[in-house]
N, C-alpha and C positions, 0 to 999 in steps of 0.2 A: 526850355526850348522856346523860342519865339518864331512864329511864322505868320503868314497871311491866311485868313479863313473866310470863306463865304458864310454869311449869317442868314438865318430864317427866324426872324422875330415872330413869336407865337404867344397866344393867351394860355400857355401851359408851361410847366416846369418839367423838363426832362432831366431825369436822374441817371447816374452811371448804371449800366447794367439793365436798364428798363426799355422795353420796346415802345415803339410809337408808330402809328399808322397815319399817313398823310395823303391827301388828295391835292395834287398840284394842278392848278388851273390858271393861275396868273401868268401872263407872258414873261415877266421878269424872273419867275421861279421856274417856269419851263426852260428858260435859257440856262438858269443855273444848274438844273438837273442834267441837261443835255451836256453841259461843260464838265460836270462832275463825273459823268458816266464815261468820258473819254480820258479820265485821269484818276486820281485817288478819290473814290466816292464818299468823301467826308465833308460835312459842313457843321456849322454850329447853330444849335438851338438856343435861343435867348428869350427870356420872358419879357413882353413889352411893358416898359414903364410909362410911356406916353404914346398915344396913337391908336391906330386901328390895325387889325391883322391883315386885311386885304383890301384892295381896290381904293387905295388912298396913298398919300405921301409915305415915304419910308418912316417906319415907327422908330421912336427912340427906345433902345433896349436897356435892361439892366446890365451891369458890367461883368457878372459872373454868369457863365453858361455852360453847356455840356456839349462836347463833340458828338455827332451822330454819324454812324456809318450806314450806308444804304446796304441793306441785306437783299432787298428785292425791289425791282422797279418794273412795274407793269405798265407799258405805254398803252394809251387809249387812242381810238380812231381820230379824235379831235386834237391830238398833240398833248393832251394832259397825261398825267401819270398817277397811279396809285403806288405809294412807296411804303415799304416796311424798313424801318430803321431801328438801330440799337444805340443807346447812350453809351459812350466809352469813357471819356475823362473830362474833368472839370477844367475850364480855362478862364483867365482873366483877360478882359479887353484893355489893351494899352492905348489904341487909337482907332477911330472909326473912319471909313472911307466910303464915299458914295460915287466913286468913279465908274462903277458899274450901274446897271438898272436896279440891281439888288444891293443890299448893304454887305459890306465886308469889313474885316478889322484885322489889325496886327494884334496878335494874341500871345500869351505865354501860359504854360501849364500852371494850374493851381491844385497841386497834389494835397491829399489829406494828411495831415500831421497826426500819426497814430501814437500820441503820448498817453501815458496811463492806461495801458491795455487792460489791467485788472479791473479798473473802474468802469471801462467800456463794457466788458463782459458781464459785470454786475448789473449795469443799467440795461444791457441787452435782455436779461431774464425778465425784468419789469416790463420792458416794451413789448416783448413777445405776448405776455399776458394781456396787455392793453389792446394789442391788435386783434387777438382772438376774441375778446369780449366785443370789441367795435364791430367786427365783421359778423358775428352771430347775431347782434342786436339789430344792425340795420338791415340784415336779411330777414329778421323777423318783423321789423316794423314797416318796411317799405315794400315788402314782397318782391324783392329784387331777384329772387331765385338764383343767388350766387351758388355755384358749386364749390363749396368750401373745401371739398376733398381735393380739388384741383389747385388750390392755393397752398403750396408747400412753403412753410417757413424755413428759409435756408440757415445753414449753420455758420456761413461766413458772415461776420458782423456787418461789414459794409453792405452786403447784398441784402440782409435783413433790414437794415436801417433804411436803405433806399427803396426797397419794396414797401415798407410800412409808410414812408412818405408818400409814395405814388398811390397808395390805396385810399388815402384820406380824401373824403368828398367835401372838400372846402375850397375856397377861391385860391387861385394859383399864387396871388401875391402873398398869401399866408404861408406858403410852402418855401418861397424863395430864401427866407433866412437860413433854413436847413441847408440849401446849396451854397449859401455864402460862408457858412461857419468854417473856421480854420481847422479845428481838430476834430478827430472822431468822436470824442466825448462830447464836444459842443454840439455836433450834429445830432447825436443820439438824444442829449437832453432836450434840444429843440423839438425834435419829433415827438419825444415822449410827453412834453408839455402840451402839445397840440392834442394828443390822444387823451390826456387826462381831462382837458377841457371839453373835448367832443363827447367823451364817455360820461361826464357829469351831466351833460344835456340829455344824452340818451337815457340815463337812469331816471331823469325826471319824466321823460316821455313814456317810459315803460309804465311808471307809477300812474301817470295820467290816464294812459290807455287802460290800465287794469281797473281804475275807478269808474271810467266811462263804461266799461263792460259790465261792471257790477250794477251800475245805475240803470242800464238798459234791462238787465235781468230783472231788477226790482219792478220796472214799468210793466213788464210783461207778467 
Protein backbone atom coordinates (compact mmCIF):
# COMPACT_ATOMS: atom_id res chain seq x y z
CA UNK A 1 0.00 0.00 0.00
CA UNK A 2 1.26 3.48 -0.91
CA UNK A 3 -0.08 6.63 0.72
CA UNK A 4 0.77 10.07 2.03
CA UNK A 5 1.91 10.42 5.63
CA UNK A 6 2.81 13.34 7.90
CA UNK A 7 6.28 12.85 9.40
CA UNK A 8 7.76 13.72 12.78
CA UNK A 9 11.58 13.48 12.61
CA UNK A 10 13.00 12.75 16.06
CA UNK A 11 16.26 11.79 17.73
CA UNK A 12 14.75 8.43 18.59
CA UNK A 13 13.79 5.19 16.85
CA UNK A 14 10.21 4.05 17.37
CA UNK A 15 9.69 0.30 16.96
CA UNK A 16 6.36 -1.39 16.18
CA UNK A 17 4.35 -2.13 19.31
CA UNK A 18 6.34 0.29 21.47
CA UNK A 19 4.83 3.35 23.21
CA UNK A 20 6.23 6.87 22.99
CA UNK A 21 5.37 10.04 24.92
CA UNK A 22 5.75 13.36 23.11
CA UNK A 23 5.41 17.00 24.11
CA UNK A 24 4.28 19.01 21.08
CA UNK A 25 5.19 22.67 21.33
CA UNK A 26 6.29 23.85 17.87
CA UNK A 27 3.69 25.62 15.71
CA UNK A 28 4.23 23.28 12.74
CA UNK A 29 3.63 20.17 14.83
CA UNK A 30 0.71 21.69 16.72
CA UNK A 31 -0.84 22.26 13.29
CA UNK A 32 -0.05 18.68 12.32
CA UNK A 33 -1.63 17.25 15.47
CA UNK A 34 -4.76 19.38 15.13
CA UNK A 35 -5.18 18.17 11.55
CA UNK A 36 -4.60 14.54 12.52
CA UNK A 37 -7.13 14.66 15.35
CA UNK A 38 -9.78 15.61 12.78
CA UNK A 39 -8.96 12.59 10.61
CA UNK A 40 -7.06 9.33 11.08
CA UNK A 41 -4.64 10.05 13.96
CA UNK A 42 -1.56 8.44 12.43
CA UNK A 43 1.79 9.97 11.53
CA UNK A 44 5.28 8.66 10.87
CA UNK A 45 8.17 8.74 13.32
CA UNK A 46 11.55 8.79 11.58
CA UNK A 47 15.04 9.09 13.00
CA UNK A 48 16.87 12.28 12.00
CA UNK A 49 19.80 11.66 9.67
CA UNK A 50 20.86 15.32 9.45
CA UNK A 51 19.52 18.38 11.21
CA UNK A 52 17.97 19.16 14.55
CA UNK A 53 14.81 17.99 16.23
CA UNK A 54 13.15 21.36 16.87
CA UNK A 55 13.28 25.09 16.20
CA UNK A 56 15.16 24.86 12.95
CA UNK A 57 14.84 23.88 9.28
CA UNK A 58 13.07 20.63 8.49
CA UNK A 59 15.43 17.78 9.29
CA UNK A 60 16.54 15.13 6.81
CA UNK A 61 15.16 11.76 7.96
CA UNK A 62 16.22 8.17 7.53
CA UNK A 63 14.12 6.45 4.88
CA UNK A 64 12.70 3.69 7.10
CA UNK A 65 10.34 4.66 9.91
CA UNK A 66 7.35 3.47 11.92
CA UNK A 67 3.78 4.70 11.84
CA UNK A 68 2.58 6.07 15.18
CA UNK A 69 -1.07 6.05 16.22
CA UNK A 70 -2.16 8.69 18.71
CA UNK A 71 -3.72 6.90 21.68
CA UNK A 72 -4.14 9.96 23.88
CA UNK A 73 -3.85 13.69 23.20
CA UNK A 74 -3.89 16.06 26.16
CA UNK A 75 -4.30 19.68 24.97
CA UNK A 76 -2.61 22.30 27.12
CA UNK A 77 -3.63 25.91 27.75
CA UNK A 78 -0.95 27.30 25.44
CA UNK A 79 -2.05 25.20 22.48
CA UNK A 80 0.61 22.57 23.04
CA UNK A 81 -0.12 18.85 23.41
CA UNK A 82 1.12 15.92 25.42
CA UNK A 83 0.75 12.83 23.26
CA UNK A 84 0.86 9.13 23.95
CA UNK A 85 1.41 7.15 20.77
CA UNK A 86 2.05 3.53 19.87
CA UNK A 87 4.24 2.29 17.03
CA UNK A 88 2.29 0.21 14.52
CA UNK A 89 4.03 -0.74 11.25
CA UNK A 90 7.24 -0.09 9.41
CA UNK A 91 7.24 1.99 6.26
CA UNK A 92 9.65 3.05 3.54
CA UNK A 93 9.77 6.63 2.23
CA UNK A 94 9.47 6.90 -1.54
CA UNK A 95 9.38 10.69 -1.83
CA UNK A 96 9.55 13.60 0.61
CA UNK A 97 7.39 16.72 0.46
CA UNK A 98 7.71 20.08 2.20
CA UNK A 99 4.48 21.58 0.91
CA UNK A 100 3.24 21.78 4.51
CA UNK A 101 5.07 23.54 7.37
CA UNK A 102 5.96 20.03 8.57
CA UNK A 103 7.54 17.22 6.57
CA UNK A 104 5.39 14.64 4.81
CA UNK A 105 6.12 11.75 2.47
CA UNK A 106 4.74 9.27 0.04
CA UNK A 107 5.34 5.94 1.72
CA UNK A 108 4.80 2.24 1.24
CA UNK A 109 4.56 -0.57 3.76
CA UNK A 110 7.82 -2.28 4.74
CA UNK A 111 6.61 -5.57 6.24
CA UNK A 112 8.89 -8.01 8.03
CA UNK A 113 9.83 -11.08 6.03
CA UNK A 114 9.38 -13.99 8.44
CA UNK A 115 11.74 -16.47 6.77
CA UNK A 116 13.42 -19.31 8.68
CA UNK A 117 11.10 -19.18 11.71
CA UNK A 118 12.91 -22.01 13.54
CA UNK A 119 16.17 -20.05 13.38
CA UNK A 120 14.36 -16.99 14.68
CA UNK A 121 12.99 -18.87 17.69
CA UNK A 122 16.43 -20.30 18.45
CA UNK A 123 17.97 -16.82 18.41
CA UNK A 124 15.11 -15.52 20.55
CA UNK A 125 16.18 -17.83 23.40
CA UNK A 126 19.69 -16.36 23.35
CA UNK A 127 18.35 -12.81 23.06
CA UNK A 128 16.05 -13.27 26.05
CA UNK A 129 19.03 -14.25 28.23
CA UNK A 130 21.08 -11.30 26.97
CA UNK A 131 18.25 -8.87 27.77
CA UNK A 132 17.77 -10.23 31.29
CA UNK A 133 21.51 -9.95 32.07
CA UNK A 134 21.62 -6.43 30.64
CA UNK A 135 18.64 -5.15 32.64
CA UNK A 136 19.77 -6.65 35.93
CA UNK A 137 23.32 -5.35 35.45
CA UNK A 138 22.49 -1.74 34.52
CA UNK A 139 19.98 -1.70 37.37
CA UNK A 140 22.78 -2.73 39.73
CA UNK A 141 25.49 -0.43 38.33
CA UNK A 142 23.47 2.73 37.71
CA UNK A 143 21.02 2.57 40.62
CA UNK A 144 18.27 3.06 38.08
CA UNK A 145 15.73 1.32 40.29
CA UNK A 146 14.07 -0.40 37.37
CA UNK A 147 11.11 -2.46 38.49
CA UNK A 148 12.13 -5.58 36.61
CA UNK A 149 8.94 -7.34 37.63
CA UNK A 150 7.05 -4.83 35.49
CA UNK A 151 9.03 -5.76 32.37
CA UNK A 152 7.48 -8.91 31.00
CA UNK A 153 9.36 -10.65 28.19
CA UNK A 154 6.64 -11.34 25.60
CA UNK A 155 6.27 -14.70 23.86
CA UNK A 156 5.62 -13.14 20.46
CA UNK A 157 9.00 -13.00 18.66
CA UNK A 158 8.47 -9.58 17.07
CA UNK A 159 7.24 -8.06 20.32
CA UNK A 160 10.29 -9.43 22.16
CA UNK A 161 12.77 -8.24 19.53
CA UNK A 162 11.34 -4.73 19.38
CA UNK A 163 11.03 -4.45 23.17
CA UNK A 164 14.66 -5.56 23.48
CA UNK A 165 15.77 -2.96 20.93
CA UNK A 166 13.82 -0.22 22.72
CA UNK A 167 15.35 -1.06 26.12
CA UNK A 168 18.95 -0.62 24.96
CA UNK A 169 20.55 2.52 26.40
CA UNK A 170 22.58 3.38 23.30
CA UNK A 171 22.49 6.18 20.69
CA UNK A 172 19.48 6.04 18.39
CA UNK A 173 21.54 5.77 15.20
CA UNK A 174 22.89 2.43 16.46
CA UNK A 175 19.32 1.11 16.69
CA UNK A 176 18.26 2.18 13.20
CA UNK A 177 19.84 -0.86 11.44
CA UNK A 178 17.47 -3.10 13.41
CA UNK A 179 14.52 -1.16 12.00
CA UNK A 180 16.04 -1.28 8.50
CA UNK A 181 16.60 -5.05 8.41
CA UNK A 182 14.43 -6.97 5.98
CA UNK A 183 13.85 -10.31 7.72
CA UNK A 184 12.92 -11.23 11.27
CA UNK A 185 16.15 -13.22 11.59
CA UNK A 186 18.25 -10.23 10.49
CA UNK A 187 16.46 -7.97 12.97
CA UNK A 188 17.00 -10.48 15.78
CA UNK A 189 20.69 -10.97 14.90
CA UNK A 190 21.23 -7.19 14.76
CA UNK A 191 19.68 -6.63 18.18
CA UNK A 192 21.49 -9.62 19.68
CA UNK A 193 24.87 -8.29 18.43
CA UNK A 194 24.17 -4.99 20.17
CA UNK A 195 23.37 -6.80 23.42
CA UNK A 196 26.50 -8.95 23.20
CA UNK A 197 28.59 -5.81 22.75
CA UNK A 198 26.91 -3.91 25.57
CA UNK A 199 26.99 -6.89 27.93
CA UNK A 200 30.72 -7.38 27.28
CA UNK A 201 31.26 -3.79 28.44
CA UNK A 202 29.03 -4.33 31.47
CA UNK A 203 30.97 -7.43 32.51
CA UNK A 204 34.17 -5.37 32.52
CA UNK A 205 32.48 -2.66 34.57
CA UNK A 206 31.28 -5.20 37.11
CA UNK A 207 34.83 -6.52 37.41
CA UNK A 208 36.28 -3.02 37.81
CA UNK A 209 33.65 -2.12 40.39
CA UNK A 210 34.39 -5.27 42.40
CA UNK A 211 38.13 -4.50 42.34
CA UNK A 212 37.50 -0.91 43.45
CA UNK A 213 35.33 -2.09 46.31
CA UNK A 214 38.05 -4.51 47.42
CA UNK A 215 40.63 -1.73 47.24
CA UNK A 216 38.54 0.61 49.39
CA UNK A 217 38.11 -2.18 51.94
CA UNK A 218 41.90 -2.70 52.13
CA UNK A 219 42.44 1.05 52.70
CA UNK A 220 40.11 0.94 55.66
